[in-house]
Structure formats: C-alpha cells, structure tokens
N, C-alpha and C positions, 0 to 999 in steps of 0.2 A: 517708452513712456513709464515714468515712475510715479509713485504717489506724491513725491516732492515736486515733480514737474507739474502735476495736475493741480497742486495747491496754489500755484502762482498764476494759473490761467483761469479765466472765467468759463471758457468752453473748450472742449476737445472734440476731435473728430470721432465718428463712429468707429473707424478702424483702430484708433488709439484706445478708445474705451474697451474694445474687444481685446486688444493686447494686454491691457491691465487685468482683464477678466480671464485671460488665458484661453480665449476662443479666437477663431479666425474671422476674417473680414466678412465673409458671407453670413456666418452665424451671428455676428454682431448686428448686421443690418436686419436679419430675420428677427432677432430678439428685440431690436428697436421697433420694428413693425408690430410686434406683439405687445409692445408696451412694457417689456421687461427691463429695458434700458431707457431711462428718462431722456427725452429729446426735445429740442426746439427747432422749428423750421424758421429760418431767416432767409427770406427770398426763396431761392431754389436749394439752399444748403440745409442739410440736416446736421445739427450739432448737439453735443451732449453737455449740459451744464455740469461743470466739474464739481461744484459743491454738492449737488444732488447725487452724483455718482459716488463721491467720497463718503457721503452719509449712508448710502446704500451699502457700501463696503465696510461701514463701521470705522472709517478712517477720516472722520470729519476734522474740523478746525483744531481740535485739541492737539493733534500731532502725536498722540500716544497710540502707536500702531500695535504695541504688544498687548496681547489679551491675557 
C-alpha cells in the first residue's frame, strides 16, 4: 500500500495502515485499539479512514510528500 493508493480510497484495512506505518498486523490492531490509528467500525469490520490517516502522516490532499 502506497500513499498514492490510499489517496484514491475512502478506507483502508488496519493491516494496510500498519504497512504504511511500517508496523506489523498485530501492532496495527493494538494501535487501533489504543486509538493511535483512527478507525471506523462498519458492521463487524474495522476500517481506517484514508484521509484521516494521510493527515496524521502529514501527507494529506496536497500531495506534497516532501518536507
């Protein structure tokens, strides 16, 4: 999962968010449970709103990833 992939989707999975953050699946779910990764529960699924994750990473809509 790349930043460009996340920009075109409304939500991503918790493991995909973990991949973007450089952490494993279990660590990503633990971070989501602690509220460190923004999540939405849709039925039984736990998903990450891509715009919120991108904003958290400082890679929002502007597309300027260079700091």
